C-alpha positions, 0 to 999 in steps of 0.5 A: 871073126876074121875074113875068110881069104880062100877066094881073095888073094893078098894082092887084091886085099892090100890094094883094096885096103889102100884104096879104102884109106884113100878114096871117098866112099862111093866115088863112082870113078873108082868103084866102077873101075875096080869092078871092071878091072880089079883093085890091083890094076886100078891102084897101079893106074892111080899111082901112075897119075902121080906124074900127071898134075892135070889127071883127076887122080893126081890128088889121090895118087899123092895120098896112096904112097902114105898108106901102109895097108899092113899097118892099117889092118893091124891097127884095125884088128887090135880094135876088133875091126876086120876088113871084108872084100868081094870074094870073102865068105862073109861078103854079102853077094847082093851088094854086087847089084850096086854095080848096075844101080847107077849113081846118085850125087856122084856116089855109087858102085859096089864098095871096094870093101867094108870095115866090120865090127862085131862077132856076127857074120854080115852075109848071114845077117844080111841074108834076111834083112830089112832096112828101116829108115826115116826122119832124124827129127822124128815125132813121137808117132814116128819113133813109136811106129819104128820101134814097134815095127822093128821089134816085130820084124826081129821077132819073126827073124828079120835083121833090122838095118839102119843108120844109127841117126837120131829119130827113126834110125835110133828107134829102129835099132832099139826095137830090134834089140828089145826083141833080142834080135840082131841089128846092123848099123851102117855108119857114114864114118869109121866103125870106131867113131859113134855118130852122133856121139850121144849114141855111143852106148847104143853103138856098143850094144849093136856091136855086141848083139849085131854088127857095125859096118862102114865103107869109110875106114876106121878113124874117118869122120862123117861128111855129107858125101859119106852120108849119101854113100852110106845110104846105098849100102843100107839099101844094098844090104837089105831085101827091102826098105821101110820108110817111117817118116821122111821129109821131101828132101831127106836121107831116107828118101835117098835110101828109098831111091837107091832101093828102087834103083836096085829093083827091091821093094820100097814100103812106107808107113803113112803119117798124119797129113798135117805132119811135115815129117811125113810129107816125103813118105806120104808122097812116095805112097801117093805116087806109087813109088812105095807100097803102104804098110801098117804092120809086120804082116804087110812088110813080110807079105811084100818081101815074100811077093817080091821074092816070088816074082823075082824067082820067076823072072817077073814073067809069070803071074804071082802064085799066091801060095807064096804069100804067107798067112798072118804073122802071129806075134807075142802080145808084147811085140804087136806092131799094128799101127794105132790111130793116126794122131797129130805129133806131140808138140 
């Protein structure tokens, strides 16, 4: 599927490709300027910085001249990768909310563009999506809950979005695929570079049945700042975020903070009080920063209630008719959380 270009001129697209190949994902100095001034003007501004060694954009300007955007797009297309930008028919408009969501760890803003691999339409998949994220060092409890919850969400028509990491992310993607539903993997590096490498086969399945997305250009490897930038894309694409196991300091908690900054619902699956893997999500729930969810019905109810409040501007009392009745799932896709047990050693 190629990007629709009726609303985006070639000058803007070429400028965004050049910037995407040069800047670090989520560099707030650039994303904010692009949203305010446009990619073409920002590119010209940075090119002028090549003559000012003390300018913050001096190093970037040296790299800009080495980019051949037409060649970059041609190489990407040969690998089944497309570049979409704001204004394209496939661009998820909810990403625009990142413009006003602040910054975390100096990452933020609406991405200048996204590299996408897969036949589906990202805007359509993201239009009814839920992020399911959590600990890389997931316990058997966490992996089971992530799998069953994601399978149930896919069964009732939601796209599951996650980051392809070990642990909960892997379980979330697998749960959606088991249900026959689409899933979106948002990577910290290029969509042609599976990370971790052990998930190469899973990545291929996602590319075939769903989509692989990255703010980083093809060929780019993962880096700490790229993980942090990736988290805001996961939150920005989704209607809400479910955290299944997370330490106090973790990527999943960072994603939850982005979700809060976007004024979207954060939900948490409670874990054993004896499990270090659940300390972060349990604290989110205790502090009222996440609602407690134990099954698909809870997630759907929270998302629907939030949508209803948003539709009324948050100024009117919620009409409970917006809250759906019980979600009926096939027996094989039941997502009720069983008794909480200590993680297996």
